[in-house]
C-alpha positions as CSV (number, residue, x, y, z in Angstrom):
1,M,72.5,100.4,114.0
2,F,76.1,100.2,115.3
3,V,76.3,102.9,118.1
4,D,78.4,101.4,120.9
5,T,81.7,103.2,120.7
6,R,83.3,100.6,122.9
7,L,83.1,98.3,119.9
8,H,84.6,100.6,117.3
9,I,87.6,99.0,115.6
10,S,90.4,101.3,114.5
11,V,93.4,100.1,112.6
12,R,95.9,102.9,113.0
13,P,99.4,101.4,113.5
14,Y,101.4,103.8,115.7
15,L,104.5,103.5,113.7
16,E,102.7,104.4,110.5
17,Y,102.9,108.0,111.6
18,V,105.9,108.0,114.0
19,I,108.4,106.4,111.6
20,P,108.0,109.1,108.9
21,D,108.0,111.9,111.5
22,T,111.1,110.6,113.2
23,G,112.9,109.8,110.0
24,L,112.4,113.4,108.7
25,V,113.7,114.8,112.0
26,I,116.8,112.7,111.8
27,R,117.3,113.6,108.1
28,N,117.0,117.3,109.1
29,V,119.6,116.8,111.8
30,L,122.0,115.4,109.2
31,L,121.4,118.5,107.1
32,G,121.8,120.9,110.0
33,D,118.1,121.9,110.0
34,C,117.4,120.4,113.4
35,S,119.3,120.2,116.7
36,R,120.5,117.1,118.4
37,A,118.0,117.9,121.2
38,E,115.2,117.9,118.7
39,A,116.4,114.5,117.4
40,L,116.5,113.1,120.9
41,A,113.0,114.3,121.6
42,A,111.7,112.7,118.4
43,L,113.4,109.4,119.3
44,E,111.9,109.5,122.8
45,R,108.4,110.0,121.3
46,C,109.0,107.1,119.0
47,S,109.8,104.8,121.9
48,K,107.0,106.2,124.2
49,Y,104.2,103.7,123.7
50,D,103.3,100.6,125.7
51,T,100.5,98.4,126.6
52,D,99.7,95.8,129.2
53,R,100.2,92.4,127.8
54,E,96.9,90.5,127.5
55,T,96.0,87.2,126.1
56,P,97.9,86.8,122.8
57,L,95.6,87.0,119.8
58,S,96.7,83.5,118.7
59,Q,95.4,82.0,122.0
60,F,91.9,83.5,121.8
61,N,89.5,80.6,122.1
62,T,85.7,80.6,121.6
63,D,83.0,78.3,120.4
64,D,81.1,81.1,118.8
65,D,81.3,81.0,115.0
66,S,80.9,84.7,114.6
67,L,83.6,85.4,117.1
68,N,85.9,82.9,115.3
69,E,85.4,84.7,112.0
70,I,86.2,88.0,113.6
71,H,89.2,86.4,115.3
72,M,90.6,85.1,112.0
73,L,90.1,88.5,110.3
74,A,91.9,90.1,113.2
75,V,94.8,87.8,112.9
76,R,95.0,88.6,109.1
77,V,94.9,92.3,109.8
78,C,97.8,92.0,112.3
79,T,99.8,89.9,109.8
80,H,99.3,92.5,107.0
81,T,100.0,95.4,109.4
82,N,103.3,93.7,110.5
83,E,104.4,93.4,106.8
84,Y,103.3,97.0,106.0
85,V,105.1,98.5,109.0
86,E,108.3,96.5,108.3
87,T,108.3,97.8,104.7
88,L,107.8,101.3,106.0
89,K,110.7,100.9,108.5
90,H,113.1,99.5,105.8
91,A,112.2,102.3,103.3
92,W,112.9,105.0,105.9
93,I,116.1,103.4,107.1
94,E,117.3,103.2,103.5
95,Y,116.4,106.8,102.9
96,V,118.1,108.3,105.9
97,S,121.1,106.0,105.4
98,S,121.5,107.2,101.8
99,V,121.3,110.9,102.9
100,S,123.8,110.2,105.7
101,T,126.3,108.4,103.5
102,A,126.1,111.0,100.7
103,V,126.3,114.0,103.0
104,R,129.2,112.6,104.9
105,R,131.1,111.8,101.8
106,E,130.6,115.2,100.1
107,T,131.2,117.2,103.3
108,R,134.3,115.2,104.1
109,S,135.7,116.2,100.7
110,L,134.9,119.9,101.4
111,N,136.4,119.6,104.9
112,D,139.7,118.4,103.3
113,E,139.6,121.4,100.9
114,A,139.1,123.8,103.8
115,I,142.0,122.3,105.7
116,T,144.2,122.6,102.6
117,A,143.2,126.2,102.0
118,K,143.9,127.1,105.6
119,A,147.3,125.4,105.4
120,V,148.2,127.4,102.3
121,Y,147.0,130.6,103.9
122,D,149.1,130.0,107.0
123,R,152.2,129.2,105.0
124,Y,152.1,132.2,102.6
125,R,150.3,135.0,104.4
126,S,153.6,136.4,105.6
127,V,155.0,136.5,102.0
128,A,152.1,138.2,100.2
129,P,149.4,138.9,102.9
130,D,147.0,140.9,100.7
131,V,146.9,138.4,97.9
132,V,146.8,135.4,100.2
133,E,144.0,137.0,102.3
134,T,141.9,137.6,99.2
135,E,142.4,134.2,97.8
136,Y,141.7,132.5,101.1
137,R,138.4,134.5,101.5
138,Q,137.4,133.5,98.0
139,E,138.1,129.8,98.7
140,V,136.1,129.9,102.0
141,Q,133.2,131.5,100.1
142,R,133.4,128.9,97.4
143,I,133.3,126.1,100.0
144,S,130.4,127.7,101.8
145,V,128.4,128.0,98.6
146,T,129.2,124.4,97.6
147,L,128.1,123.2,101.1
148,D,124.8,125.1,100.7
149,H,124.3,123.4,97.3
150,I,124.9,120.0,98.8
151,V,122.5,120.5,101.7
152,N,119.8,121.9,99.4
153,K,120.2,119.0,97.0
154,Y,119.3,116.5,99.8
155,R,116.6,118.7,101.2
156,E,114.9,118.3,97.9
157,L,115.3,114.5,97.8
158,K,111.8,113.1,98.2
159,P,111.3,110.9,101.2
160,P,109.5,107.5,101.0
161,N,105.8,107.6,100.3
162,I,104.6,104.1,101.4
163,E,100.9,103.7,101.2
164,R,98.9,100.9,102.9
165,P,98.8,97.9,100.6
166,S,95.4,96.8,99.3
167,S,95.6,93.6,101.2
168,L,95.7,95.5,104.5
169,V,93.0,98.0,103.4
170,D,90.7,95.1,102.3
171,A,91.3,93.1,105.5
172,T,90.7,96.1,107.7
173,N,87.4,97.0,106.0
174,E,86.3,93.4,106.2
175,L,87.2,93.3,109.9
176,K,85.2,96.4,110.6
177,E,82.2,95.2,108.7
178,C,82.3,91.8,110.4
179,F,82.7,93.4,113.8
180,S,79.7,95.7,113.1
181,N,77.5,92.9,111.9
182,A,78.2,90.9,115.2
183,Y,76.6,93.7,117.2
184,R,73.7,92.3,119.2
185,Q,74.4,88.9,117.8
186,V,77.4,88.2,120.0
187,H,77.7,89.0,123.7
188,T,79.1,92.6,124.0
189,R,81.5,91.5,126.8
190,E,83.1,89.0,124.4
191,L,83.4,91.5,121.6
192,I,85.0,94.0,123.9
193,K,87.4,91.3,125.1
194,L,88.4,90.4,121.6
195,K,88.8,94.1,120.6
196,S,91.0,94.7,123.6
197,I,93.2,91.7,122.8
198,F,93.4,92.8,119.1
199,E,94.5,96.3,120.0
200,A,97.0,95.1,122.5
201,H,98.4,92.7,119.9
202,M,98.6,95.4,117.3
203,L,100.8,97.4,119.6
204,D,102.8,94.4,120.6
205,I,103.8,93.4,117.0
206,Q,105.2,96.9,116.5
207,R,107.6,96.7,119.5
208,P,110.5,94.9,117.8
209,I,110.0,97.0,114.6
210,A,110.2,100.2,116.7
211,A,113.3,98.9,118.6
212,S,115.1,98.1,115.3
213,F,114.2,101.5,113.8
214,L,115.2,103.4,116.9
215,K,118.6,101.6,117.0
216,R,119.4,102.6,113.5
217,M,118.2,106.2,113.9
218,I,120.3,106.6,117.1
219,K,123.4,105.5,115.2
220,F,122.8,108.3,112.7
221,V,122.5,110.9,115.4
222,E,125.6,109.7,117.2
223,R,127.9,109.7,114.2
């Protein structure tokens, strides 16, 4: 029976949860539903993970066949995880970018209309103040309603729903099963060492992905 919790393998890529959470906050900032301070807090959470660098997974050496099998499975899981998280990153960048571009384009047009309406108001209010005042208020109201419509339209735009590919799910299950079967057949110290290296490597492969994602999200906030 597998009862040593030190040997429990968990494949939970940090960015699998942080990328969607951060992406939604940045989208909400673009729509005026979140503040810049909330965006900065989300970006900080996204960058707040680290690990001490240990022996790279590719450099793990052993003469034990069972450990070698686990090692090869661990490498496969890391490869599939990297591909999955990259796909997740690109999907969310594309989503936030599309919202940003569309909202900027449509609000820019509304802003131009508001400037024109104010210019007309300033020019003619001394000529027919009552009429101009009424027409100006109506135009401002129309622009406000249109802006609400634009924002609601992009609030309802469904965000990416990227599920783990079957290749990652299968490799993960196989790794867990293989690790469990090695209990009491392989020295516990070696299993813990391999587990520690695997977990450190899982974090390490996410670093450049996180950095790339953060760089793009920061640009959206700074616009």
